C-alpha positions as CSV (number, residue, x, y, z in Angstrom):
1,M,30.7,99.9,98.5
2,R,32.6,97.6,96.1
3,K,33.2,100.4,93.7
4,S,34.7,102.6,96.5
5,L,36.9,99.7,97.6
6,R,38.0,99.2,94.0
7,I,38.9,102.9,93.6
8,I,40.9,102.8,96.9
9,L,42.8,99.7,95.8
10,I,43.6,101.3,92.4
11,L,44.9,104.4,94.2
12,I,47.0,102.3,96.5
13,F,48.6,100.3,93.7
14,L,49.1,103.5,91.6
15,G,50.9,105.1,94.6
16,I,53.1,102.1,95.0
17,F,53.9,102.1,91.3
18,I,54.7,105.8,91.2
19,F,56.9,105.5,94.3
20,S,58.7,102.4,93.0
21,G,59.3,104.2,89.7
22,Y,60.7,107.2,91.5
23,K,63.1,105.0,93.5
24,V,64.4,103.3,90.4
25,V,64.8,106.6,88.4
26,N,66.5,108.2,91.4
27,Y,68.9,105.3,91.8
28,F,70.2,105.6,88.3
29,I,70.3,109.4,88.5
30,E,72.6,109.1,91.6
31,A,74.6,106.4,90.0
32,N,75.3,108.7,87.0
33,I,76.2,111.6,89.3
34,S,78.7,109.3,91.0
35,K,80.2,108.2,87.7
36,N,80.6,111.7,86.4
37,A,82.2,112.8,89.7
38,N,84.7,110.0,89.4
39,N,85.5,110.7,85.7
40,K,86.3,114.3,86.7
41,L,88.7,113.0,89.4
42,I,90.4,110.7,86.8
43,E,90.9,113.7,84.5
44,K,92.6,115.6,87.3
45,A,94.7,113.0,89.0
46,I,95.4,110.1,86.6
47,T,98.2,110.3,83.9
48,P,98.5,107.2,81.6
49,I,102.0,105.9,80.8
50,D,103.3,103.5,78.1
51,I,103.8,100.1,79.5
52,T,104.3,98.1,76.3
53,K,107.4,95.9,76.1
54,P,110.1,97.0,73.7
55,D,109.6,94.1,71.3
56,E,107.6,93.3,68.2
57,D,104.5,91.9,69.8
58,K,104.0,95.1,71.8
59,Q,102.6,93.3,74.8
60,E,101.9,95.3,77.9
61,D,104.2,94.7,80.9
62,E,101.9,94.0,83.8
63,T,104.7,94.5,86.3
64,I,104.7,98.3,85.6
65,A,101.9,100.5,86.8
66,P,99.7,101.6,83.8
67,F,99.5,105.2,85.1
68,T,100.6,107.6,87.8
69,V,98.3,108.9,90.5
70,D,98.6,112.5,91.7
71,F,97.8,112.1,95.4
72,E,98.4,115.7,96.2
73,E,95.6,116.5,93.8
74,L,93.4,113.8,95.4
75,K,94.2,115.0,98.9
76,A,93.2,118.5,97.9
77,E,89.8,117.0,96.9
78,N,89.4,114.9,100.1
79,K,92.0,114.2,102.7
80,D,90.4,110.8,103.4
81,I,91.6,109.4,100.1
82,V,94.3,106.8,101.0
83,G,94.6,104.8,97.7
84,W,93.4,104.1,94.2
85,I,92.3,100.8,92.7
86,Y,92.2,99.9,89.0
87,S,91.1,96.8,87.0
88,K,91.7,97.0,83.3
89,N,88.7,96.8,81.0
90,T,86.2,97.1,83.9
91,P,84.6,100.1,85.6
92,I,86.9,99.6,88.6
93,N,89.0,102.8,88.5
94,Y,88.4,104.6,91.8
95,P,89.9,106.3,94.8
96,V,89.8,104.5,98.1
97,L,88.8,106.4,101.2
98,Q,89.0,105.7,104.9
99,S,87.1,107.2,107.7
100,D,86.8,106.5,111.5
101,D,84.1,103.9,110.9
102,N,82.7,101.7,108.2
103,D,79.5,103.7,107.8
104,Y,80.5,107.2,106.7
105,Y,81.2,106.5,103.0
106,L,78.5,103.9,102.5
107,R,76.3,106.7,101.1
108,K,78.6,109.5,100.5
109,L,80.7,110.6,97.5
110,I,84.2,112.0,97.9
111,T,82.6,115.4,98.1
112,G,80.6,114.4,101.1
113,E,77.4,114.6,99.1
114,Y,74.8,112.0,99.9
115,N,74.6,109.4,97.2
116,T,73.4,105.7,97.2
117,A,76.4,104.7,95.2
118,G,78.7,105.7,98.1
119,S,82.4,105.4,97.7
120,L,85.0,102.6,97.9
121,F,86.5,102.6,101.4
122,M,89.1,100.8,103.4
123,D,88.2,99.2,106.7
124,Y,88.7,101.7,109.5
125,R,90.8,99.1,111.4
126,N,93.4,98.9,108.7
127,K,96.6,101.0,108.4
128,S,96.3,103.0,105.2
129,N,100.0,102.5,104.5
130,L,99.3,98.7,104.2
131,E,101.3,97.6,107.1
132,D,98.7,94.9,107.9
133,N,98.8,91.6,106.1
134,K,95.0,91.8,105.5
135,I,93.4,94.9,104.0
136,I,89.7,95.1,103.3
137,I,88.1,97.4,100.8
138,Y,84.3,97.7,100.7
139,G,82.1,98.9,97.8
140,H,78.5,98.6,96.7
141,N,77.3,96.1,94.2
142,M,75.7,98.6,91.8
143,K,73.1,97.5,89.2
144,N,74.8,99.6,86.5
145,A,78.1,97.7,87.1
146,T,79.9,100.7,88.7
147,M,81.8,100.6,92.0
148,F,82.1,96.9,92.8
149,G,79.2,95.8,90.6
150,T,81.5,93.6,88.5
151,L,83.1,91.6,91.3
152,Q,80.6,88.8,91.1
153,K,81.7,88.0,87.5
154,Y,84.6,86.2,89.2
155,R,82.1,83.3,89.7
156,N,83.1,82.5,86.1
157,Q,86.4,80.9,85.2
158,D,86.6,82.7,81.9
159,Y,86.2,86.1,83.5
160,F,89.0,85.3,85.9
161,N,91.2,84.2,83.0
162,E,90.7,87.7,81.5
163,H,91.0,89.6,84.7
164,K,93.7,88.0,86.8
165,I,95.3,91.2,88.0
166,M,94.4,94.6,89.3
167,Y,96.5,97.5,90.5
168,Y,96.5,99.3,93.8
169,F,98.2,102.7,94.3
170,T,99.2,104.5,97.5
171,P,101.0,107.8,98.1
172,D,104.2,105.8,98.8
173,S,104.0,102.7,96.6
174,N,102.3,100.9,93.7
175,Y,101.1,97.3,93.8
176,L,100.2,94.6,91.4
177,V,97.1,92.7,92.8
178,R,97.2,89.0,91.8
179,I,93.6,87.7,92.2
180,F,93.7,84.2,93.7
181,S,90.2,83.5,95.1
182,A,86.6,84.7,95.0
183,Y,83.4,83.3,96.5
184,T,80.3,84.1,98.6
185,E,80.9,84.6,102.4
186,T,78.9,85.6,105.5
187,T,79.6,88.8,107.3
188,Q,80.4,86.8,110.4
189,S,83.3,85.0,108.7
190,S,86.7,85.0,110.3
191,I,88.0,86.8,107.1
192,Y,86.4,89.9,108.6
193,T,86.9,89.3,112.3
194,E,90.5,88.0,112.4
195,T,93.2,90.6,112.4
196,N,95.5,88.5,110.3
197,L,95.0,85.6,107.9
198,N,97.0,82.6,109.0
199,Q,98.0,79.8,106.6
200,D,95.0,77.6,107.6
201,L,92.6,80.4,106.8
202,I,94.3,81.2,103.5
203,D,94.2,77.6,102.5
204,Q,90.4,77.6,103.2
205,V,89.9,80.7,101.2
206,Q,91.7,79.1,98.2
207,R,89.6,75.9,98.4
208,K,86.4,77.9,98.4
209,S,87.2,79.8,95.2
210,N,84.7,79.8,92.3
211,F,87.6,79.6,89.9
212,Q,90.8,77.6,89.7
213,C,94.3,79.2,89.7
214,D,97.9,78.2,90.7
215,I,99.0,81.3,92.6
216,Q,100.9,80.4,95.8
217,V,99.9,82.5,98.8
218,T,101.3,82.3,102.3
219,E,100.6,84.1,105.6
220,N,103.6,86.2,105.0
221,D,102.0,87.8,101.9
222,K,100.0,91.0,102.0
223,I,96.4,90.2,101.0
224,I,93.7,92.6,99.9
225,I,90.0,91.6,100.2
226,L,87.4,93.4,98.0
227,S,84.0,93.0,99.6
228,T,80.5,93.7,98.2
229,C,76.9,92.8,98.8
230,S,75.6,89.5,97.4
231,Y,72.0,88.3,97.4
232,D,72.6,84.6,97.8
233,Y,71.2,84.8,101.4
234,D,70.8,87.3,104.2
235,E,74.1,89.1,105.2
236,A,75.9,87.5,102.2
237,R,78.9,89.1,100.7
238,Y,80.9,88.4,97.6
239,V,84.6,88.6,98.4
240,V,87.6,88.7,96.0
241,F,91.1,88.1,97.3
242,G,94.3,89.4,95.8
243,K,98.0,89.1,96.7
244,L,99.8,92.4,96.7
245,E,103.2,92.7,95.0
246,Q,105.1,96.0,95.1
247,I,106.0,97.3,91.6
248,P,107.6,100.4,90.0
């Protein structure tokens, strides 16, 4: 009897081990498929440009977009693509999609293929032309650091110091994104539920930040919120806030 029980328990644990191993392997296979699909899109639609200043130090001019985005090419791939987001020296270099809800692209690539990595997507309530003063973009916190897997590094002051800006591209305009706050928030927070961010709420957002900065932000500014899963507590999200400034 004891021997039979031991065999059953071994088989159960072996089954759990095999299933867990399968899930892990499949996770990284899908993450790699997602990465390869995005790299192909970059080759088709992104054209780098020289943004160095015409002086001896050859510093880059952050007020000029580092590349051009061919939105006609992107729209040919998927009409739901509404923008492109880029953060230098990070994996963040992706199209942003928008559907009729906030579920469709949670587990779908731009091709419509099921994939646990999903896609970066704009809140369905936002206007894709950025008429709102608050724009939310969602993405998964991937273990291989793709998608929004690097956002939580903004918990560290040194990381912020090296990654103070991002870029956001639309079919009509290019924007510099000046990062000004990042912290863990609940899904029930008013940053998700309020249509606009008033000055009191913006001030709260800045006080909660995991890093210090001196960027001035008002309720008249356009603000982009990058949101990803966090594991600090149930329904926790890590949110990064940026101020949008239109650039050439």
